[in-house]
Steps between C-alpha positions, in 0.01 A plus 500: 500500500762568768548275811297729723203489266534114475508490881181710533319302235578162662519590873856370526789703643775614281737281695284190431504578132869529491534184695276299266721633222819394683368146580367453137117488565468833307692567185758784513348843405633699211724791615498845369829617348491843622405441878521126533138483638328162472208507262233223520251365239147376521649147516684590820175623649320178414787276627528697823119471562532125428782468743312707765205251473727205545673658792150563658452122481835457697671349195881488504726668242572155362130418453438837342796446265351170387151668449676771304669250288182323428338821386783539246424154355129523451478188279644271756300275734388653818561192700807654680279799601233269648765312696666823619163621637418165647827499687469856609150418636648223704764743646202739592313218658805407708548856608133518603571194725795670650304803568214306666761331728647842589148632578446201739830570676409870527168419654665279762723789581229753514305276742792493740439859623162655525577795735771750552794380710852585542726358223639258771163353540380506130366167410601559138862544590500208730351275222763621262779423758384137548776274380266207431183627352270225363244770378751623226510346158851526367502661166564253228748576226268548225567518120286804482633809329192709557589831686529459863568132509778360716699327226540619146494238224719558198476297186817351376 
């Protein structure tokens, strides 16, 4: 199948498929001699669907690469897979805590202004302008790599 067909089958964009090939998550496609079009196999389709499911779980490319490697070695122990998922779950839990703190801060802001004023008299802007604001929880540098987190963790 051509790249457009693969894109339709998986819900990926053509650019994403090319990117996954470039970074090595997806094997390079065969190319036609006459027109240089990429042609993908059923294996490409299965791998791309697997990658999409992992991305839906906010896994990094490095984590996905580890899982893909484990799929290629089906007789090996799955302990590394279990550890990877346990670590990822901790990152997700840390992100949830960050989001809950953010929610609290936004609630505080929202409560500063309950009616329409001029911008000069807006309680929200005044609160954001305060130099010493004991209501804010300063974001902690987290080891989270989950999308949207403040600090991305890279394995060495």
